[in-house]
N, C-alpha and C positions, 0 to 999 in steps of 0.2 A: 519482524521483530524478535519473534517467539526466541530467535535463536540465538539474538543479542542477550535477552532476557537468561536463556539456558546457560549459555557459560558464564557468566555473573555469579546466577543460582548454583553452579559448580563448582566455583571456587568460593562463593560462602559455605557449602555442603563439604567441602575440600573431598571433591568427589571427581573421576575419572569419567569425562565426556565422549559418549562413541559419535565419530561422525555422525552427522546430522542426516534426517533422511526426509526426502520431500514431502508431505502431507499428501494422498490419493484421494481422488474423490472419480466415482466411474464416471459421471456427466464431462469429466476434462478429458477423458481418454489420456489420462498422462502417464506416462511408465516412465522417466526418467530420473535420474539420481544424482545428490551432489557433486560427486565428479563431473556427469555431464552440462555444469553450469561453472561450477568454480573451480580453484586451483590448491587441490588439496593436500599436496605439500607445502603451499606458500602459507596455509590455514594451520596447518598445523605448526608449522616454523615460528610463525608469528603469536601466537597462542601457546608457545613457549615459557613456560616460568609465570605465568598468568594462572592456567590451568592445563593439566595433562590431554592430551586428545587423542584416540586410537582408532584406528581406520574400524577394527572388527573387536569383537567380544570374546576371550577365552568360550572354547568349545563347551566345556562342563555350562557354562550361564546362559550363551547363545541359544542354547539349544529350547529352553524355554521363553516364553514370552513375558514382557517386563514388567511391572506390577504400574498399572497407571496411576498415576496423582492427577487428580485433574484442579488446578488451583483458579478456575476464571472467574468462579461466583465468591471470592474470596472479597471482601469489601474493606475500603482504608487500610491502612499498614498496618501488616502481621508479619511474624518473625519466619522467615522459610526456613531456618533452624530447626525452631519449634515443629510446626506444622508438617516440613516433608523430611528431616533426618531421621525419625524413627520409622518410617519406613522405609528409606534406603539401607537403614542396619539392619531391618528385618528381613528383607527381599532381597539385597544387595545390587538388584538390576531395577531400574524404574524408571518409566515414560514418564516425564511432567510437559504440563502443560502450565505456564507462566498466569498470575494475574493479570486480567486486564488492566485493573484501575491502579497496581502496583506504583509508585512513583519511584521512578529510579534514582532522585536526587535525593532519597532516605537512604541507600545502601552505602553500607560502608563504606570506606577511601578504596581499600581493596578491590572489592567486587566493582566499583564504579571502575577505577582502571580495567578489569576483565571487560566489564561492559564495552567500555569506548575501544578497546584491543579488536575485540571481537569484531564488533560493527564499521567500525572506521579503518583497520587495516588490516586486520586480518581477512577479510574477504574482498577475494578480487580474483574476476572472472577466467578461467584458464584460456591457455592461448588462441585456440581455437575459436571461442565464441568471442573474447576481446577485439580479433582480428574482424570478425563478420561485423562486430558493434561498428568497429573504425570505418569499418569500407560504408556502413548503413548513413553515420555520422557526417562522412565524408560528403554523401551522395543527397544530402539534404541542400538546397538553395539556403542563402547565408544572408541579414541575420535570420532567426525563426526561433520561433514560439513554439516549446512542447507540451500539449493540451492532453492528460489524464482524465479520459471522457469515460464515466460509467453508465450505462443504461443497457446493460444486458438481461434476458426474459430472469434470470434465476435471483439476479440482483435485484430485479423490479419485485418478482412476486415475496423475495427474503422481506421488502421493505414494508408488504400489506398495506400499500401505498394503492388508493385509488388514482386510475387517468383515463379521463372521459373522454379527450380530441386524440386519441392514437388512432391507427387503421386498423383494420379487423385483423392482419397478419399480425401485428407485435400484441393484441390483445390475447389474440390463440395463442401464439407464443407464450404469453407470460402466464396463462392459465395451465398450461401444460408442465411448467413448470415450477407451479404454487405450490401442489401437494395438501392433504390433509390439515396439515395442522398450519397453515400461512393463510388464512382468510380475510379478505380485507376488511378492514378497521372501518365502520360505518359512525354515524351522527357526532357526539362531543369526543369521543376515543380518536376518528381519525381527525377530526379538525384539533385538538391539541397535538399529537403525533406529527401533523404535517408545520404546524405553527413552533414544534422544536428541532427544527428543521433534519428532519428521518427522512424525508422523501427524495430521492433521486432527481438531480435537474435533468431536463430533457435535451436533446442536442438543442431543440432551437429555444428555449429557455438561457443554455449556455450560452448562445450567439447573442443572446438581447442584451447580455450581461456584459458580457465582452464588448459590446457595443455601446453599450454604457460608461462602463471605465476608459472608455476612448482609445480602444485598439482597432487599429485605420481595417477595415475589410479588404485589403489586398495583402495584409501579413502571411508570410509561409509559416504554416503551421503542421506540427510533427503530431499526427494524432497516436499519443502512445494508448492503447487499445486494445482486449482482447476480441475473440470471433464473436462475432453473434450480436452485436450492437445496432438497436433499434433507432427507427426514426432519424436516421443520418442525414438524409435528404432539408431536414432545418436546421440545420448546421452549414452544408455546404451551399444551400442556396444561398447564403449570404457571405459565409468564408471560403472563396471558389480555391484558393491555393494550399489545398491540403493534401498532405503527403503520408504515406501510411507504408507499413513494414512490406504489405503484398504489391505496391505500385513502385518500391524502389529495389524489392531484390529479386532477382531470376524465380520464376516457378518452381524451379526445381528446389532453389535454395529455401522456400519459402515452406516447402510442403513437406518438405525431410524435418522442419524443426520440431521439436516438442515444444510444449503449450510452455514450461521452463525457462526455454531458451528463448522465445519469444518475449518474455517478461524481463528476461537479463537483457535484453537489445533496447527496450522501453527505457528501463531503469538509465545504461548506460546513456543513452543520448539526453533524457531525459536531465541526466545531472549536469552532462555537457552544454545544453539547450542554452541561448541570449536568456530569456524566461520562462518559467514552468509555471503552467496555470492546475491546477486540479480540481475537480469537480466533488471529489470525494478524498477521506483521509483514513486512509487506509494504510495496510501495512507498507505497499510500494512507496504512496505517498510520504509517510514519514519518514524512509530510508530516504530517499530523493530531498527535500527540504530538509532533512538534518546535513547533508553530506553539501547539498549546495552552502547552507549557514555556515557549514567547518570550511568550506573551501572559500567566505566572504561572497558568495553570489546573491544579490542582496534582488534580484528581482523574481521572486518567488513568491506565488498567491494561491490560497487555499480560496474557493469561493464560497459566501457566505448562504448556503441552502436557509438557514435558518431565516434570516436576511428576507430574503427573496419571500417565503411562504407568508410571512409575517404583513407586509406590505401590500402584498395582493389578498390578502386576507382582508386588509383594511381599504379595498378600493381602489389603491392606486395603480396605474395602468402609463402604458406612453413614456412622454417626460419625464411626469413625475415620479414615477417609478424608477424612469435611468435615471434620475437627481437622486434617488431616497439609496440607489445600490451605492451609487458614486459615494456616497455620505459613508454607507457602511462599511464600504471596505477600507476607504481615508481611514476610518477610528480604526477598522481591525490591524491596517498595518502599523499606527500609529503603535498601539498597544501591544503589538506581536502575540494574536492571540493566534490562534491555530498552527502556529509553531512546533516542531519536534522538539526542541531543544529548548531549555529553562530560558530562563533571562540571564544568570551566570551559568554561564555552559561547564558541566562541570569535567568534561573530560579534557583535562589540563591536569588530572590525577595519573599519576606515574607511580609502581611497584619500588 
């Protein structure tokens, strides 16, 4: 989603956008670039007239590091022109981290048009990745549900939530990923944090909620997830018809793929699935739910961690908890909560 924001902000600032680069994290062992996943020429062609995109910077500029402008901590509505333009004019070459809380429906119409064009028309998988994604989609038994399940060690460590019923192997993996600044919350702070829906659902909790929502245990489920998922037995012991990239692709194909390529396959399959369910609402989920909404695919659901935490804290279990979760998700669906698009989609604006 930062890429979509970047296109809109570039239009607001009347700036030239350099072909995006993926963020690199050492623990992902990731080295792929934008062109390894997306069709670069299509991206540039589709954004022409909205914002100028170049593959590389002129040498006299590219030899220096861009000036970093981080807007993540900006609260409420603020003006990118007032906040960022002075730095752009001074340094000529900046690296922007957009504000996480900025409402896109408050952008001027021309910036909205750029946002929508960049997100929903310009981003297309390159031919090689798209062919592999289509092959993967065809291999999954139909109909199927795509589940984006997040319960990796680094994510759980980052959440600062405590889980007492996990295996020693999972607890060791979480502890190894925790680091010095991710101490587990305790006492009232932990209780409040969990009740705000900040703690990832475990695979067994996810299976319980799916059953509560009436999803049959014989459902074909494609697991859209990264490597290192913990406690998966808690899910597969109930939902046995589960398919993954590693089970459907050849070993050679799977081992050769970068992490971003694997994520692109999950995205493609999830957008084209008969139903999509996610336990978290991160960047991929926002893109998938938005694209499915744009295409009129209504079987899309974000599981409520907040409702599960609140009801279990109140002592509900078994059938009572299942009924409460059914009611909570029915209400969320009716109210349209958790979707990436506002009630009145602004992606009808054109330049």
